[in-house]
N, C-alpha and C positions, 0 to 999 in steps of 0.2 A: 238355197240354204238353207238345208231341214236342221232344222232344233228343236230338239221337245223338253220340257218340263217336267220332270214326274213329282218332284214335289219339294219343296222347301219345309224349316223350319230353323227355329231360334237355336245358334249356337252353330246356322252353315254362315253365316252375316251379321254384322250389328245392327240395331236399330238406327244408329243412322249411316251406316251403310245403302242399309234398303230405303231410307226416305233420300238419300240422296243419288239414289239410281231407279223410283219409280217413276219418273218423267219419264223420262229416256225408254223403259218400260212401258210406258202403259201409250204412248205416242207410237213407237213403232204396230202395235196393237191398231190400233184407231187407224193409222197408214197401214196396215192390211200388208206387213211385213211381218210378222207375225200371228198366227193362226188359232186365234182357241176354239175350238168346239163347243158350241153349246145348245142347251135343248131347256126353252124356255118354257116357264106353263103362268096361268093365275095363279096367285095367291094363295084366294080358295081351296085350289087342289092340293098341298102344302100335306097336307094327312097324307091325301093318298101316294103324292110323289115321293116324297121325301127318302125312301130307301131306294126307289128304284136305281139299278144299277148300268153301268155300259161304261164308256170309254169318255164319253163329253161333260164338259160340266152342272149341277143342275142351279138356272137362277129362275126365282118366284119373281112375278110380277105383280107391284100393287092391282 
């Protein structure tokens, strides 16, 4: 399945819809059915890496 999530925001869905659908979405991600490309950095590098551009979601780890 070729699925791309480009962005979202309130107005596209209600908070109740988000709360209802989020568990299934997170399960699909953890099961590997949906790929979420990330780049991880230690939290100590947040000031240097915060504005880094690219296709991956930035994740800062403690």
